[in-house]
N, C-alpha and C positions, 0 to 999 in steps of 0.2 A: 565668451568663455565664462563659466561660473566660477566664482571664488568660494572655496571651501571655508567654512567657519571654524573647522577643527574643534567641534564640541568635545568636551572632556570625555564623554561616553563613547566617542569614536576613536579615542587615542589609546594606543597600547604600548607597552614597554617592549623594546627590541634590543638585540645585542649591542654591546658597546656603550651602554648607559644612555641610549637614545630613546626617543618616543616617536611613534609613527601613527599618522591618521590612517584609519582603515578604509576611508572612502576615497581619498586622493593619493594615498601612499607616500606623501611627503613627510620628511622628518620635521617634527615641530618642537618648538621651545615654549617655555612658560609665557612668553609674550604673544605666542600665536593662538593659544587656546581661548575658548569662550565657555562659560563666563570667565571673567578676569581671574587670573591665578590668585590674586590677593583676596578674592571673594570666596574662594573654595574653602572647605573645611580643613582644619589644622592637620587631621589625619591624612587626608589626600595629599596635602602639600609636603608633609613629612615623607610619605612614600615616593612621591615624585623626586624629591631632592635626594633621598637615599639611593634611588636608581641612577640619577645623574652622577652621583659621587662615584659610581663604578665605571664611569667613562674612562676609557684609556687615553692617556696623554700621548699625543703623536711623538713617535721616536725622533730624536735628533738625526739629521742627515749625516751620514758618514762623511769624513773628510775627503775632499776630492783627490783622486789618484794623480800622482805626479805625471806630467807629460812624458811620453815615450821619448827616449833620446834618439837623436838622428843616427841612422846606421844600425839600429837594433832590430830592424825589420828583416824579413827574409827575402 
């Protein structure tokens, strides 16, 4: 199986503040792209980080429902 190198030209912004490789369709992070994120132009890094900042924080799980009391069923 080939490993995708996730070149920055193959990565697009998708909903939820994520980035996706258009070749392998995986969600990618700064650590996954080539060339290294640190080596990319400042403007590119600012746009990447601004899009990531729109990422939705996962909502907290609602409290567990109390167990049904015995004899409350039909």
